PDB file of N, CA, C, O and CB in Angstrom:
ATOM      1  N   ARG A   1      16.019 -22.105  17.561  1.00  0.00           N
ATOM      2  CA  ARG A   1      15.662 -22.704  16.293  1.00  0.00           C
ATOM      3  C   ARG A   1      14.208 -22.866  16.091  1.00  0.00           C
ATOM      4  O   ARG A   1      13.542 -22.900  17.126  1.00  0.00           O
ATOM      5  CB  ARG A   1      16.295 -23.990  16.156  1.00  0.00           C
ATOM      6  N   GLY A   2      13.569 -22.975  14.948  1.00  0.00           N
ATOM      7  CA  GLY A   2      12.290 -23.214  14.886  1.00  0.00           C
ATOM      8  C   GLY A   2      11.518 -21.741  15.117  1.00  0.00           C
ATOM      9  O   GLY A   2      12.121 -20.674  15.237  1.00  0.00           O
ATOM     10  N   LEU A   3      10.208 -21.885  15.152  1.00  0.00           N
ATOM     11  CA  LEU A   3       9.290 -20.874  15.274  1.00  0.00           C
ATOM     12  C   LEU A   3       9.251 -20.174  16.684  1.00  0.00           C
ATOM     13  O   LEU A   3       9.343 -20.864  17.700  1.00  0.00           O
ATOM     14  CB  LEU A   3       8.009 -21.429  14.930  1.00  0.00           C
ATOM     15  N   PRO A   4       9.126 -18.942  16.743  1.00  0.00           N
ATOM     16  CA  PRO A   4       9.050 -18.144  18.092  1.00  0.00           C
ATOM     17  C   PRO A   4       7.771 -18.476  18.612  1.00  0.00           C
ATOM     18  O   PRO A   4       6.810 -18.852  17.941  1.00  0.00           O
ATOM     19  CB  PRO A   4       9.194 -16.529  17.968  1.00  0.00           C
ATOM     20  N   PRO A   5       7.819 -18.285  20.107  1.00  0.00           N
ATOM     21  CA  PRO A   5       6.621 -18.648  20.862  1.00  0.00           C
ATOM     22  C   PRO A   5       5.275 -17.794  20.501  1.00  0.00           C
ATOM     23  O   PRO A   5       4.135 -18.213  20.699  1.00  0.00           O
ATOM     24  CB  PRO A   5       6.967 -18.472  22.367  1.00  0.00           C
ATOM     25  N   THR A   6       5.584 -16.601  19.972  1.00  0.00           N
ATOM     26  CA  THR A   6       4.552 -15.554  19.749  1.00  0.00           C
ATOM     27  C   THR A   6       4.430 -15.369  18.324  1.00  0.00           C
ATOM     28  O   THR A   6       5.294 -15.761  17.539  1.00  0.00           O
ATOM     29  CB  THR A   6       4.877 -14.219  20.429  1.00  0.00           C
ATOM     30  N   PRO A   7       3.087 -14.619  17.883  1.00  0.00           N
ATOM     31  CA  PRO A   7       3.110 -14.522  16.383  1.00  0.00           C
ATOM     32  C   PRO A   7       4.161 -13.917  15.730  1.00  0.00           C
ATOM     33  O   PRO A   7       4.859 -13.188  16.434  1.00  0.00           O
ATOM     34  CB  PRO A   7       2.062 -13.884  15.936  1.00  0.00           C
ATOM     35  N   ILE A   8       4.434 -14.019  14.657  1.00  0.00           N
ATOM     36  CA  ILE A   8       5.446 -13.320  13.739  1.00  0.00           C
ATOM     37  C   ILE A   8       5.180 -11.998  13.380  1.00  0.00           C
ATOM     38  O   ILE A   8       6.012 -11.093  13.322  1.00  0.00           O
ATOM     39  CB  ILE A   8       5.604 -13.992  12.523  1.00  0.00           C
ATOM     40  N   ALA A   9       3.700 -11.903  13.085  1.00  0.00           N
ATOM     41  CA  ALA A   9       3.266 -10.685  12.457  1.00  0.00           C
ATOM     42  C   ALA A   9       1.681 -10.643  12.979  1.00  0.00           C
ATOM     43  O   ALA A   9       0.940 -11.610  12.803  1.00  0.00           O
ATOM     44  CB  ALA A   9       3.490 -10.727  10.703  1.00  0.00           C
ATOM     45  N   MET A  10       1.306  -9.601  13.543  1.00  0.00           N
ATOM     46  CA  MET A  10       0.089  -9.641  14.091  1.00  0.00           C
ATOM     47  C   MET A  10      -0.480  -8.080  13.573  1.00  0.00           C
ATOM     48  O   MET A  10       0.130  -7.034  13.794  1.00  0.00           O
ATOM     49  CB  MET A  10       0.192  -9.958  15.803  1.00  0.00           C
ATOM     50  N   PRO A  11      -1.531  -8.165  12.979  1.00  0.00           N
ATOM     51  CA  PRO A  11      -2.233  -6.945  12.379  1.00  0.00           C
ATOM     52  C   PRO A  11      -2.908  -6.310  13.571  1.00  0.00           C
ATOM     53  O   PRO A  11      -3.324  -6.933  14.547  1.00  0.00           O
ATOM     54  CB  PRO A  11      -3.336  -7.319  11.175  1.00  0.00           C
ATOM     55  N   SER A  12      -2.978  -4.920  13.378  1.00  0.00           N
ATOM     56  CA  SER A  12      -3.622  -4.266  14.454  1.00  0.00           C
ATOM     57  C   SER A  12      -5.084  -4.121  14.256  1.00  0.00           C
ATOM     58  O   SER A  12      -5.549  -4.351  13.139  1.00  0.00           O
ATOM     59  CB  SER A  12      -3.032  -2.981  14.671  1.00  0.00           C
ATOM     60  N   GLN A  13      -5.842  -3.767  15.224  1.00  0.00           N
ATOM     61  CA  GLN A  13      -7.201  -3.591  15.139  1.00  0.00           C
ATOM     62  C   GLN A  13      -7.548  -2.775  13.950  1.00  0.00           C
ATOM     63  O   GLN A  13      -8.345  -3.200  13.114  1.00  0.00           O
ATOM     64  CB  GLN A  13      -7.704  -3.007  16.344  1.00  0.00           C
ATOM     65  N   ALA A  14      -6.898  -1.462  13.832  1.00  0.00           N
ATOM     66  CA  ALA A  14      -7.137  -0.666  12.948  1.00  0.00           C
ATOM     67  C   ALA A  14      -6.940  -1.315  11.538  1.00  0.00           C
ATOM     68  O   ALA A  14      -7.714  -0.987  10.639  1.00  0.00           O
ATOM     69  CB  ALA A  14      -6.391   0.435  13.209  1.00  0.00           C
ATOM     70  N   ALA A  15      -6.058  -2.115  11.327  1.00  0.00           N
ATOM     71  CA  ALA A  15      -5.787  -2.660   9.977  1.00  0.00           C
ATOM     72  C   ALA A  15      -6.864  -3.655   9.678  1.00  0.00           C
ATOM     73  O   ALA A  15      -7.169  -3.867   8.504  1.00  0.00           O
ATOM     74  CB  ALA A  15      -4.363  -3.327   9.872  1.00  0.00           C
ATOM     75  N   ILE A  16      -7.475  -4.295  10.685  1.00  0.00           N
ATOM     76  CA  ILE A  16      -8.349  -5.464  10.632  1.00  0.00           C
ATOM     77  C   ILE A  16      -9.743  -4.568  10.033  1.00  0.00           C
ATOM     78  O   ILE A  16     -10.424  -4.799   9.034  1.00  0.00           O
ATOM     79  CB  ILE A  16      -8.527  -6.350  12.333  1.00  0.00           C
ATOM     80  N   ASN A  17      -9.861  -3.514  11.017  1.00  0.00           N
ATOM     81  CA  ASN A  17     -11.133  -2.683  10.675  1.00  0.00           C
ATOM     82  C   ASN A  17     -11.283  -2.099   9.041  1.00  0.00           C
ATOM     83  O   ASN A  17     -12.249  -2.044   8.280  1.00  0.00           O
ATOM     84  CB  ASN A  17     -11.100  -1.347  11.724  1.00  0.00           C
ATOM     85  N   ALA A  18     -10.021  -1.746   8.918  1.00  0.00           N
ATOM     86  CA  ALA A  18      -9.727  -1.132   7.393  1.00  0.00           C
ATOM     87  C   ALA A  18     -10.072  -1.955   6.371  1.00  0.00           C
ATOM     88  O   ALA A  18     -10.601  -1.467   5.373  1.00  0.00           O
ATOM     89  CB  ALA A  18      -8.275  -0.819   7.096  1.00  0.00           C
ATOM     90  N   VAL A  19      -9.836  -3.274   6.458  1.00  0.00           N
ATOM     91  CA  VAL A  19     -10.126  -4.375   5.587  1.00  0.00           C
ATOM     92  C   VAL A  19     -11.578  -4.619   5.350  1.00  0.00           C
ATOM     93  O   VAL A  19     -12.113  -4.743   4.248  1.00  0.00           O
ATOM     94  CB  VAL A  19      -9.534  -5.565   6.112  1.00  0.00           C
ATOM     95  N   LEU A  20     -12.166  -4.672   6.558  1.00  0.00           N
ATOM     96  CA  LEU A  20     -13.537  -5.114   6.795  1.00  0.00           C
ATOM     97  C   LEU A  20     -14.364  -3.927   6.407  1.00  0.00           C
ATOM     98  O   LEU A  20     -15.493  -4.151   5.972  1.00  0.00           O
ATOM     99  CB  LEU A  20     -13.805  -5.582   8.301  1.00  0.00           C
ATOM    100  N   HIS A  21     -13.980  -2.802   6.500  1.00  0.00           N
ATOM    101  CA  HIS A  21     -14.807  -1.728   6.177  1.00  0.00           C
ATOM    102  C   HIS A  21     -14.049  -0.649   5.372  1.00  0.00           C
ATOM    103  O   HIS A  21     -13.877   0.444   5.912  1.00  0.00           O
ATOM    104  CB  HIS A  21     -15.387  -1.171   7.423  1.00  0.00           C
ATOM    105  N   PRO A  22     -13.652  -0.835   4.308  1.00  0.00           N
ATOM    106  CA  PRO A  22     -12.860  -0.016   3.365  1.00  0.00           C
ATOM    107  C   PRO A  22     -13.435   1.240   2.995  1.00  0.00           C
ATOM    108  O   PRO A  22     -14.661   1.340   2.969  1.00  0.00           O
ATOM    109  CB  PRO A  22     -12.613  -0.717   2.174  1.00  0.00           C
ATOM    110  N   GLU A  23     -12.714   2.193   2.712  1.00  0.00           N
ATOM    111  CA  GLU A  23     -13.169   3.550   2.332  1.00  0.00           C
ATOM    112  C   GLU A  23     -13.767   3.203   0.955  1.00  0.00           C
ATOM    113  O   GLU A  23     -13.339   2.226   0.341  1.00  0.00           O
ATOM    114  CB  GLU A  23     -11.938   4.742   2.296  1.00  0.00           C
ATOM    115  N   LYS A  24     -14.766   3.996   0.448  1.00  0.00           N
ATOM    116  CA  LYS A  24     -15.120   3.991  -0.787  1.00  0.00           C
ATOM    117  C   LYS A  24     -14.405   4.653  -1.780  1.00  0.00           C
ATOM    118  O   LYS A  24     -13.983   5.755  -1.430  1.00  0.00           O
ATOM    119  CB  LYS A  24     -16.186   4.349  -0.818  1.00  0.00           C
ATOM    120  N   GLY A  25     -14.168   4.338  -2.812  1.00  0.00           N
ATOM    121  CA  GLY A  25     -13.228   4.729  -4.122  1.00  0.00           C
ATOM    122  C   GLY A  25     -13.118   4.073  -5.182  1.00  0.00           C
ATOM    123  O   GLY A  25     -13.659   2.967  -5.166  1.00  0.00           O
ATOM    124  N   LYS A  26     -12.497   4.438  -6.287  1.00  0.00           N
ATOM    125  CA  LYS A  26     -12.430   3.906  -7.456  1.00  0.00           C
ATOM    126  C   LYS A  26     -11.062   3.288  -7.852  1.00  0.00           C
ATOM    127  O   LYS A  26     -10.809   2.656  -8.878  1.00  0.00           O
ATOM    128  CB  LYS A  26     -12.832   4.853  -8.306  1.00  0.00           C
ATOM    129  N   SER A  27     -10.107   3.650  -6.666  1.00  0.00           N
ATOM    130  CA  SER A  27      -8.865   3.053  -7.001  1.00  0.00           C
ATOM    131  C   SER A  27      -8.527   1.628  -7.087  1.00  0.00           C
ATOM    132  O   SER A  27      -8.931   0.897  -6.182  1.00  0.00           O
ATOM    133  CB  SER A  27      -8.093   3.490  -6.232  1.00  0.00           C
ATOM    134  N   LEU A  28      -7.857   1.145  -8.026  1.00  0.00           N
ATOM    135  CA  LEU A  28      -7.611  -0.277  -8.266  1.00  0.00           C
ATOM    136  C   LEU A  28      -6.136  -0.503  -8.058  1.00  0.00           C
ATOM    137  O   LEU A  28      -5.748  -1.654  -7.859  1.00  0.00           O
ATOM    138  CB  LEU A  28      -8.064  -0.726  -9.704  1.00  0.00           C
ATOM    139  N   TYR A  29      -5.234   0.557  -8.088  1.00  0.00           N
ATOM    140  CA  TYR A  29      -3.705   0.542  -8.043  1.00  0.00           C
ATOM    141  C   TYR A  29      -3.031   1.521  -7.051  1.00  0.00           C
ATOM    142  O   TYR A  29      -3.449   2.647  -6.782  1.00  0.00           O
ATOM    143  CB  TYR A  29      -3.167   0.870  -9.431  1.00  0.00           C
ATOM    144  N   PHE A  30      -1.974   0.952  -6.570  1.00  0.00           N
ATOM    145  CA  PHE A  30      -1.260   1.807  -5.773  1.00  0.00           C
ATOM    146  C   PHE A  30       0.328   1.483  -6.068  1.00  0.00           C
ATOM    147  O   PHE A  30       0.802   0.409  -6.438  1.00  0.00           O
ATOM    148  CB  PHE A  30      -1.717   1.607  -4.236  1.00  0.00           C
ATOM    149  N   VAL A  31       0.971   2.643  -5.814  1.00  0.00           N
ATOM    150  CA  VAL A  31       2.489   2.751  -5.773  1.00  0.00           C
ATOM    151  C   VAL A  31       3.183   3.577  -4.724  1.00  0.00           C
ATOM    152  O   VAL A  31       2.644   4.619  -4.349  1.00  0.00           O
ATOM    153  CB  VAL A  31       2.929   3.276  -7.004  1.00  0.00           C
ATOM    154  N   ALA A  32       4.209   3.237  -4.276  1.00  0.00           N
ATOM    155  CA  ALA A  32       4.806   4.280  -3.373  1.00  0.00           C
ATOM    156  C   ALA A  32       5.040   5.501  -3.754  1.00  0.00           C
ATOM    157  O   ALA A  32       5.380   5.502  -4.937  1.00  0.00           O
ATOM    158  CB  ALA A  32       5.893   3.955  -2.936  1.00  0.00           C
ATOM    159  N   LYS A  33       5.016   6.530  -3.301  1.00  0.00           N
ATOM    160  CA  LYS A  33       5.450   8.004  -3.540  1.00  0.00           C
ATOM    161  C   LYS A  33       6.766   7.984  -3.949  1.00  0.00           C
ATOM    162  O   LYS A  33       7.137   8.478  -5.014  1.00  0.00           O
ATOM    163  CB  LYS A  33       5.339   8.933  -2.318  1.00  0.00           C
ATOM    164  N   GLY A  34       7.676   7.298  -2.954  1.00  0.00           N
ATOM    165  CA  GLY A  34       9.087   7.295  -2.640  1.00  0.00           C
ATOM    166  C   GLY A  34       9.726   8.603  -2.287  1.00  0.00           C
ATOM    167  O   GLY A  34      10.799   9.057  -2.685  1.00  0.00           O
ATOM    168  N   ASN A  35       8.734   9.188  -1.350  1.00  0.00           N
ATOM    169  CA  ASN A  35       9.189  10.377  -0.701  1.00  0.00           C
ATOM    170  C   ASN A  35       9.609  10.135   0.805  1.00  0.00           C
ATOM    171  O   ASN A  35       9.500  11.099   1.563  1.00  0.00           O
ATOM    172  CB  ASN A  35       8.084  11.425  -0.792  1.00  0.00           C
ATOM    173  N   GLY A  36      10.046   9.022   1.271  1.00  0.00           N
ATOM    174  CA  GLY A  36      10.358   8.664   2.246  1.00  0.00           C
ATOM    175  C   GLY A  36       9.553   8.822   3.782  1.00  0.00           C
ATOM    176  O   GLY A  36      10.029   8.792   4.917  1.00  0.00           O
ATOM    177  N   GLN A  37       8.315   8.980   3.371  1.00  0.00           N
ATOM    178  CA  GLN A  37       7.216   9.168   4.292  1.00  0.00           C
ATOM    179  C   GLN A  37       6.198   8.062   4.332  1.00  0.00           C
ATOM    180  O   GLN A  37       5.222   8.207   5.068  1.00  0.00           O
ATOM    181  CB  GLN A  37       6.544  10.393   3.973  1.00  0.00           C
ATOM    182  N   GLY A  38       6.333   6.948   3.597  1.00  0.00           N
ATOM    183  CA  GLY A  38       5.580   5.876   3.484  1.00  0.00           C
ATOM    184  C   GLY A  38       4.235   6.121   2.949  1.00  0.00           C
ATOM    185  O   GLY A  38       3.279   5.449   3.338  1.00  0.00           O
ATOM    186  N   THR A  39       4.118   7.036   2.091  1.00  0.00           N
ATOM    187  CA  THR A  39       2.946   7.456   1.270  1.00  0.00           C
ATOM    188  C   THR A  39       2.771   6.837   0.145  1.00  0.00           C
ATOM    189  O   THR A  39       3.709   6.124  -0.211  1.00  0.00           O
ATOM    190  CB  THR A  39       2.945   8.714   0.946  1.00  0.00           C
ATOM    191  N   HIS A  40       1.577   6.908  -0.728  1.00  0.00           N
ATOM    192  CA  HIS A  40       1.382   6.204  -1.853  1.00  0.00           C
ATOM    193  C   HIS A  40       0.373   7.045  -2.925  1.00  0.00           C
ATOM    194  O   HIS A  40      -0.432   7.907  -2.574  1.00  0.00           O
ATOM    195  CB  HIS A  40       0.826   4.810  -1.402  1.00  0.00           C
ATOM    196  N   VAL A  41       0.567   6.667  -4.079  1.00  0.00           N
ATOM    197  CA  VAL A  41      -0.281   7.218  -5.208  1.00  0.00           C
ATOM    198  C   VAL A  41      -1.345   6.119  -5.420  1.00  0.00           C
ATOM    199  O   VAL A  41      -1.023   4.944  -5.592  1.00  0.00           O
ATOM    200  CB  VAL A  41       0.602   7.529  -6.620  1.00  0.00           C
ATOM    201  N   PHE A  42      -2.596   6.536  -5.402  1.00  0.00           N
ATOM    202  CA  PHE A  42      -3.642   5.604  -5.857  1.00  0.00           C
ATOM    203  C   PHE A  42      -4.279   6.097  -7.096  1.00  0.00           C
ATOM    204  O   PHE A  42      -4.614   7.266  -7.289  1.00  0.00           O
ATOM    205  CB  PHE A  42      -4.694   5.394  -4.800  1.00  0.00           C
ATOM    206  N   SER A  43      -4.434   5.012  -8.001  1.00  0.00           N
ATOM    207  CA  SER A  43      -4.941   5.243  -9.191  1.00  0.00           C
ATOM    208  C   SER A  43      -6.227   4.519  -9.550  1.00  0.00           C
ATOM    209  O   SER A  43      -6.566   3.448  -9.047  1.00  0.00           O
ATOM    210  CB  SER A  43      -3.983   4.979 -10.060  1.00  0.00           C
ATOM    211  N   ALA A  44      -6.913   5.195 -10.463  1.00  0.00           N
ATOM    212  CA  ALA A  44      -8.299   4.284 -10.992  1.00  0.00           C
ATOM    213  C   ALA A  44      -8.074   3.633 -12.388  1.00  0.00           C
ATOM    214  O   ALA A  44      -8.810   2.736 -12.799  1.00  0.00           O
ATOM    215  CB  ALA A  44      -9.748   5.315 -11.181  1.00  0.00           C
ATOM    216  N   THR A  45      -7.048   4.115 -13.082  1.00  0.00           N
ATOM    217  CA  THR A  45      -6.786   3.276 -14.368  1.00  0.00           C
ATOM    218  C   THR A  45      -5.341   2.997 -14.432  1.00  0.00           C
ATOM    219  O   THR A  45      -4.436   3.504 -13.768  1.00  0.00           O
ATOM    220  CB  THR A  45      -7.240   4.023 -15.728  1.00  0.00           C
ATOM    221  N   LEU A  46      -5.285   2.031 -15.421  1.00  0.00           N
ATOM    222  CA  LEU A  46      -3.762   1.369 -15.585  1.00  0.00           C
ATOM    223  C   LEU A  46      -2.883   2.611 -16.100  1.00  0.00           C
ATOM    224  O   LEU A  46      -1.694   2.747 -15.810  1.00  0.00           O
ATOM    225  CB  LEU A  46      -3.689  -0.052 -16.841  1.00  0.00           C
ATOM    226  N   LYS A  47      -3.510   3.371 -16.784  1.00  0.00           N
ATOM    227  CA  LYS A  47      -2.769   4.563 -17.520  1.00  0.00           C
ATOM    228  C   LYS A  47      -2.241   5.401 -16.331  1.00  0.00           C
ATOM    229  O   LYS A  47      -1.033   5.639 -16.337  1.00  0.00           O
ATOM    230  CB  LYS A  47      -3.818   5.527 -18.576  1.00  0.00           C
ATOM    231  N   GLU A  48      -2.911   5.828 -15.419  1.00  0.00           N
ATOM    232  CA  GLU A  48      -2.574   6.619 -14.258  1.00  0.00           C
ATOM    233  C   GLU A  48      -1.574   5.884 -13.465  1.00  0.00           C
ATOM    234  O   GLU A  48      -0.536   6.374 -13.022  1.00  0.00           O
ATOM    235  CB  GLU A  48      -3.785   6.944 -13.422  1.00  0.00           C
ATOM    236  N   HIS A  49      -1.981   4.638 -13.319  1.00  0.00           N
ATOM    237  CA  HIS A  49      -0.859   3.864 -12.602  1.00  0.00           C
ATOM    238  C   HIS A  49       0.550   3.893 -13.058  1.00  0.00           C
ATOM    239  O   HIS A  49       1.515   4.253 -12.385  1.00  0.00           O
ATOM    240  CB  HIS A  49      -1.178   2.521 -12.602  1.00  0.00           C
ATOM    241  N   ASN A  50       0.552   3.381 -14.547  1.00  0.00           N
ATOM    242  CA  ASN A  50       1.813   3.582 -15.015  1.00  0.00           C
ATOM    243  C   ASN A  50       2.455   4.761 -14.955  1.00  0.00           C
ATOM    244  O   ASN A  50       3.648   4.757 -14.651  1.00  0.00           O
ATOM    245  CB  ASN A  50       1.854   3.278 -16.105  1.00  0.00           C
ATOM    246  N   ASN A  51       1.760   6.020 -15.244  1.00  0.00           N
ATOM    247  CA  ASN A  51       2.405   7.209 -14.881  1.00  0.00           C
ATOM    248  C   ASN A  51       3.089   7.301 -13.515  1.00  0.00           C
ATOM    249  O   ASN A  51       4.188   7.823 -13.328  1.00  0.00           O
ATOM    250  CB  ASN A  51       1.475   8.204 -14.974  1.00  0.00           C
ATOM    251  N   ALA A  52       2.280   6.708 -12.538  1.00  0.00           N
ATOM    252  CA  ALA A  52       2.904   6.845 -11.098  1.00  0.00           C
ATOM    253  C   ALA A  52       4.051   6.341 -10.992  1.00  0.00           C
ATOM    254  O   ALA A  52       4.994   6.931 -10.465  1.00  0.00           O
ATOM    255  CB  ALA A  52       2.208   6.271 -10.062  1.00  0.00           C
ATOM    256  N   VAL A  53       4.115   4.975 -11.574  1.00  0.00           N
ATOM    257  CA  VAL A  53       5.207   4.120 -11.590  1.00  0.00           C
ATOM    258  C   VAL A  53       6.458   4.699 -12.135  1.00  0.00           C
ATOM    259  O   VAL A  53       7.518   4.566 -11.523  1.00  0.00           O
ATOM    260  CB  VAL A  53       4.873   2.987 -12.296  1.00  0.00           C
ATOM    261  N   ASN A  54       6.380   5.327 -13.246  1.00  0.00           N
ATOM    262  CA  ASN A  54       7.238   5.933 -14.054  1.00  0.00           C
ATOM    263  C   ASN A  54       7.839   7.079 -13.226  1.00  0.00           C
ATOM    264  O   ASN A  54       9.061   7.224 -13.202  1.00  0.00           O
ATOM    265  CB  ASN A  54       6.569   6.354 -15.322  1.00  0.00           C
ATOM    266  N   LYS A  55       7.059   7.861 -12.578  1.00  0.00           N
ATOM    267  CA  LYS A  55       7.497   8.886 -11.724  1.00  0.00           C
ATOM    268  C   LYS A  55       8.155   8.355 -10.469  1.00  0.00           C
ATOM    269  O   LYS A  55       9.018   9.060  -9.945  1.00  0.00           O
ATOM    270  CB  LYS A  55       6.375   9.748 -11.389  1.00  0.00           C
ATOM    271  N   TYR A  56       7.842   7.191  -9.932  1.00  0.00           N
ATOM    272  CA  TYR A  56       8.681   6.926  -8.700  1.00  0.00           C
ATOM    273  C   TYR A  56       9.847   6.190  -9.245  1.00  0.00           C
ATOM    274  O   TYR A  56      10.802   6.124  -8.472  1.00  0.00           O
ATOM    275  CB  TYR A  56       7.913   6.070  -7.525  1.00  0.00           C
ATOM    276  N   GLN A  57      10.004   5.548 -10.550  1.00  0.00           N
ATOM    277  CA  GLN A  57      11.272   4.961 -10.847  1.00  0.00           C
ATOM    278  C   GLN A  57      12.135   6.029 -11.164  1.00  0.00           C
ATOM    279  O   GLN A  57      13.328   5.820 -10.939  1.00  0.00           O
ATOM    280  CB  GLN A  57      11.233   3.965 -11.930  1.00  0.00           C
ATOM    281  N   ARG A  58      11.763   7.313 -11.712  1.00  0.00           N
ATOM    282  CA  ARG A  58      12.843   8.293 -12.085  1.00  0.00           C
ATOM    283  C   ARG A  58      13.344   8.952 -10.839  1.00  0.00           C
ATOM    284  O   ARG A  58      14.451   9.489 -10.871  1.00  0.00           O
ATOM    285  CB  ARG A  58      12.331   9.386 -13.100  1.00  0.00           C
ATOM    286  N   LYS A  59      12.557   8.962  -9.635  1.00  0.00           N
ATOM    287  CA  LYS A  59      13.003   9.401  -8.325  1.00  0.00           C
ATOM    288  C   LYS A  59      14.098   8.411  -7.945  1.00  0.00           C
ATOM    289  O   LYS A  59      15.019   8.935  -7.318  1.00  0.00           O
ATOM    290  CB  LYS A  59      11.812   9.448  -7.250  1.00  0.00           C
ATOM    291  N   ARG A  60      14.206   7.236  -8.153  1.00  0.00           N
ATOM    292  CA  ARG A  60      15.077   6.376  -7.743  1.00  0.00           C
ATOM    293  C   ARG A  60      16.683   6.618  -8.341  1.00  0.00           C
ATOM    294  O   ARG A  60      17.587   5.851  -8.009  1.00  0.00           O
ATOM    295  CB  ARG A  60      14.460   5.070  -8.115  1.00  0.00           C
TER     296      ARG A  60
END
């Protein structure tokens, strides 16, 4: 019972570096592609994002 003796979730060094030094881009939104490979669609506008969300929802 209670908390485990070690961290529950520990980000990798690569994840920390990605946050501290993000790639340049205009994307503000993202949604899963839903292809079972853990990939995403990144969008710069809400309209693009909503289209990607609709496409994802149709796949489900």
